[in-house]
C-alpha positions as a Markdown table, in Angstrom:
| # | Residue | x | y | z |
|---|---|---|---|---|
| 1 | Met | 97.9 | 114.1 | 115.5 |
| 2 | Ser | 97.5 | 118.0 | 114.1 |
| 3 | Val | 98.9 | 121.1 | 115.3 |
| 4 | Ala | 97.6 | 123.5 | 116.7 |
| 5 | Gly | 95.8 | 126.5 | 114.7 |
| 6 | Ile | 96.3 | 130.2 | 114.7 |
| 7 | Gly | 93.5 | 132.9 | 113.0 |
| 8 | Gly | 90.7 | 130.7 | 112.4 |
| 9 | Ile | 92.3 | 127.5 | 111.2 |
| 10 | Asn | 91.5 | 124.7 | 113.4 |
| 11 | Ala | 94.6 | 122.2 | 112.8 |
| 12 | Val | 97.1 | 121.5 | 109.9 |
| 13 | Pro | 96.8 | 117.4 | 110.0 |
| 14 | Asp | 99.7 | 115.5 | 110.5 |
| 15 | Pro | 101.2 | 115.1 | 106.6 |
| 16 | Arg | 101.8 | 110.8 | 107.8 |
| 17 | Asn | 98.5 | 110.6 | 108.5 |
| 18 | Ile | 96.8 | 111.8 | 105.1 |
| 19 | Ala | 96.9 | 108.4 | 103.2 |
| 20 | Gln | 95.4 | 107.1 | 106.7 |
| 21 | Val | 92.0 | 109.0 | 106.7 |
| 22 | Gly | 89.8 | 110.8 | 104.0 |
| 23 | Gln | 89.3 | 114.1 | 102.9 |
| 24 | Ala | 86.3 | 114.6 | 104.6 |
| 25 | Glu | 87.6 | 113.8 | 108.0 |
| 26 | Ile | 90.6 | 115.8 | 107.7 |
| 27 | Leu | 88.7 | 118.9 | 106.5 |
| 28 | Gly | 85.9 | 118.1 | 109.2 |
| 29 | Thr | 82.6 | 117.5 | 106.8 |
| 30 | Glu | 81.3 | 114.8 | 106.4 |
| 31 | Pro | 82.0 | 112.3 | 104.4 |
| 32 | Ala | 80.8 | 111.3 | 100.7 |
| 33 | Glu | 79.4 | 108.2 | 100.0 |
| 34 | Val | 80.5 | 106.8 | 96.7 |
| 35 | Asp | 78.9 | 104.2 | 95.2 |
| 36 | Ser | 79.4 | 103.8 | 91.5 |
| 37 | Gly | 80.5 | 105.6 | 88.4 |
| 38 | Leu | 84.0 | 107.6 | 87.6 |
| 39 | Gly | 84.8 | 108.1 | 91.5 |
| 40 | Gln | 84.5 | 105.0 | 92.2 |
| 41 | Thr | 86.3 | 103.6 | 89.4 |
| 42 | Phe | 89.7 | 106.7 | 90.3 |
| 43 | Val | 89.0 | 105.2 | 93.9 |
| 44 | Glu | 89.7 | 101.8 | 92.7 |
| 45 | Ala | 92.4 | 102.6 | 90.4 |
| 46 | Leu | 94.4 | 104.8 | 93.3 |
| 47 | Ser | 93.6 | 101.6 | 95.7 |
| 48 | Gln | 95.5 | 99.8 | 92.8 |
| 49 | Val | 98.2 | 101.9 | 92.7 |
| 50 | Asp | 98.4 | 101.7 | 96.5 |
| 51 | Glu | 99.0 | 98.5 | 96.5 |
| 52 | Ala | 101.3 | 97.2 | 93.7 |
| 53 | Gln | 103.4 | 100.7 | 95.5 |
| 54 | Arg | 103.3 | 98.6 | 99.2 |
| 55 | Thr | 103.8 | 95.1 | 97.4 |
| 56 | Ala | 107.2 | 96.7 | 96.1 |
| 57 | Ala | 108.2 | 98.4 | 99.0 |
| 58 | Ser | 107.7 | 95.4 | 100.9 |
| 59 | Ala | 109.6 | 93.4 | 98.5 |
| 60 | Ala | 112.7 | 95.9 | 98.6 |
| 61 | Val | 112.6 | 95.3 | 102.3 |
| 62 | Gly | 113.1 | 91.6 | 101.7 |
| 63 | Ala | 115.8 | 92.2 | 99.3 |
| 64 | Ala | 118.1 | 94.5 | 101.7 |
| 65 | Thr | 116.8 | 91.7 | 104.9 |
| 66 | Gly | 117.7 | 88.8 | 103.0 |
| 67 | Asp | 114.2 | 87.4 | 103.2 |
| 68 | Leu | 113.2 | 87.4 | 99.7 |
| 69 | Gln | 113.4 | 84.3 | 97.3 |
| 70 | Ser | 114.6 | 85.7 | 94.5 |
| 71 | Val | 115.7 | 89.0 | 92.9 |
| 72 | Ser | 113.3 | 89.0 | 90.2 |
| 73 | Glu | 110.5 | 89.4 | 92.8 |
| 74 | Tyr | 111.6 | 92.5 | 94.0 |
| 75 | Met | 112.2 | 93.8 | 90.3 |
| 76 | Val | 108.7 | 92.7 | 88.9 |
| 77 | Ala | 107.0 | 94.6 | 91.5 |
| 78 | Ser | 108.8 | 97.4 | 91.6 |
| 79 | Ala | 108.5 | 97.7 | 87.8 |
| 80 | Glu | 104.7 | 97.1 | 87.9 |
| 81 | Ala | 104.8 | 100.1 | 90.6 |
| 82 | Gln | 106.8 | 102.6 | 88.8 |
| 83 | Leu | 104.6 | 101.5 | 85.3 |
| 84 | Ala | 101.2 | 102.2 | 87.6 |
| 85 | Thr | 102.3 | 105.5 | 89.1 |
| 86 | Gln | 103.8 | 106.9 | 85.8 |
| 87 | Val | 100.1 | 105.6 | 84.1 |
| 88 | Thr | 98.1 | 107.6 | 87.1 |
| 89 | Val | 100.8 | 111.0 | 86.5 |
| 90 | Ala | 100.0 | 111.1 | 83.3 |
| 91 | Ile | 96.0 | 110.6 | 84.0 |
| 92 | Arg | 96.3 | 113.2 | 86.2 |
| 93 | Asn | 98.0 | 115.1 | 83.9 |
| 94 | Arg | 96.1 | 115.2 | 80.9 |
| 95 | Ala | 92.9 | 116.2 | 83.5 |
| 96 | Val | 94.6 | 118.8 | 84.7 |
| 97 | Glu | 95.4 | 120.4 | 80.8 |
| 98 | Ala | 91.4 | 119.3 | 79.9 |
| 99 | Phe | 90.4 | 121.1 | 82.6 |
| 100 | Asn | 93.1 | 124.1 | 82.0 |
| 101 | Asp | 91.9 | 124.0 | 78.6 |
| 102 | Ile | 88.2 | 124.2 | 79.6 |
| 103 | Met | 88.6 | 127.0 | 81.8 |
| 104 | Arg | 90.1 | 129.4 | 78.7 |
| 105 | Met | 87.1 | 128.6 | 77.1 |
| 106 | Gln | 85.6 | 132.1 | 76.1 |
| 107 | Ile | 81.7 | 132.3 | 77.2 |
């Protein structure tokens, strides 16, 4: 589902679906194939972070409903997801900082 566009913008994607569709599909361009290299490494790392977040969320639901065998399962899943997110944010911040340093270089 998307909102109808105004003034040449075709559509604004529903934010709930952004995680489920690729950027190329949202922008209406051809999907780019990432076979190997740095791009594929980032895709795999973000997939692992997403999986850790999903595991922590399902453990939280299990803890809230009483279906979880041990509270330590939730604590471990939550700590792993938090650490993975912190590392991802730190890497992103360093990449943005490096980009800004490059942009400030005089030619």
